C-alpha positions as CSV (number, residue, x, y, z in Angstrom):
1,M,2.2,1.5,-3.8
2,N,4.1,-1.4,-2.3
3,K,4.1,-2.6,1.6
4,N,7.6,-1.0,1.7
5,E,6.7,2.3,0.4
6,L,4.0,3.0,2.8
7,I,5.3,2.2,5.9
8,A,7.9,4.7,4.4
9,S,5.2,7.3,4.2
10,I,3.2,6.6,7.1
11,S,6.7,6.9,8.7
12,N,7.0,10.2,7.2
13,E,3.7,11.5,8.2
14,T,3.9,10.5,11.5
15,G,7.3,10.8,12.8
16,L,7.4,7.4,13.3
17,T,10.3,4.8,12.9
18,K,9.7,2.6,10.1
19,S,9.4,-0.6,11.9
20,D,7.0,1.0,14.5
21,S,5.2,2.1,11.4
22,A,5.7,-1.6,10.4
23,K,3.9,-2.8,13.3
24,A,1.2,-0.3,13.0
25,L,0.1,-1.4,9.7
26,D,0.5,-5.2,10.6
27,A,-2.0,-4.6,13.5
28,F,-4.1,-2.5,11.4
29,V,-4.1,-5.1,8.8
30,S,-4.5,-7.9,12.0
31,S,-7.6,-6.3,13.2
32,I,-9.1,-6.1,10.1
33,T,-8.9,-8.9,8.8
34,S,-9.8,-11.1,12.4
35,A,-13.2,-8.6,12.2
36,L,-14.0,-9.9,8.8
37,K,-13.4,-13.1,9.8
38,S,-15.6,-12.8,12.9
39,G,-18.4,-12.1,10.6
40,D,-18.4,-8.1,11.2
41,E,-17.9,-5.1,8.7
42,V,-15.7,-2.4,9.9
43,R,-16.5,1.5,9.0
44,L,-13.6,4.1,8.4
45,V,-15.6,6.9,8.2
46,G,-14.4,9.4,5.1
47,F,-12.7,6.2,4.0
48,G,-14.8,3.2,3.4
49,T,-16.3,0.1,4.4
50,F,-14.5,-3.4,4.7
51,A,-17.2,-6.6,4.4
52,V,-17.8,-10.2,3.6
53,S,-19.9,-11.1,1.1
54,T,-21.0,-14.4,-0.3
55,R,-21.0,-15.8,-3.4
56,S,-23.5,-18.2,-4.4
57,A,-21.8,-21.8,-6.3
58,T,-21.5,-21.6,-10.0
59,T,-20.9,-23.4,-12.8
60,G,-18.1,-22.7,-14.8
61,R,-16.0,-24.0,-18.4
62,N,-12.7,-25.4,-18.8
63,P,-11.4,-24.0,-21.5
64,R,-9.1,-26.3,-22.7
65,T,-11.7,-29.0,-22.7
66,G,-14.7,-27.3,-22.5
67,A,-15.8,-29.8,-19.5
68,T,-18.2,-27.9,-17.0
69,I,-17.2,-27.2,-13.6
70,K,-18.7,-26.8,-10.2
71,I,-17.4,-23.5,-8.5
72,P,-18.4,-23.6,-5.0
73,A,-19.5,-21.0,-2.7
74,R,-17.3,-18.6,-1.1
75,K,-16.7,-15.6,1.5
76,Q,-15.5,-13.0,-0.4
77,A,-13.9,-9.7,0.8
78,K,-15.1,-6.1,-0.7
79,F,-13.9,-2.6,-0.1
80,K,-16.8,0.4,-0.8
81,A,-15.2,3.2,-1.0
82,G,-16.1,6.4,1.6
83,K,-17.7,9.6,-0.3
84,A,-14.5,11.4,1.0
85,L,-12.7,9.3,-0.2
86,Q,-14.5,9.0,-3.5
87,D,-15.0,12.9,-3.9
88,S,-10.8,13.3,-3.3
89,V,-10.2,10.6,-6.1
90,N,-11.9,12.4,-8.9
């Protein structure tokens, strides 16, 4: 499912127009993004948790030349599915 299909699905479920559904989805994504940028986690009970974790610096290898390269540490957004979501998928 891509973004347009998700907007259409939200529109059908809620009775909102597609433009209002698109605004709601964009606001949802924006809110989660800003919360993660500030270091908070977002918990949606029954759905899952969005959080930020840090990956430590590592060394890698260039497959073409075989030279070692340094991969810097960085932050990574993660999602952990909640129990209700996991149960409904299985």
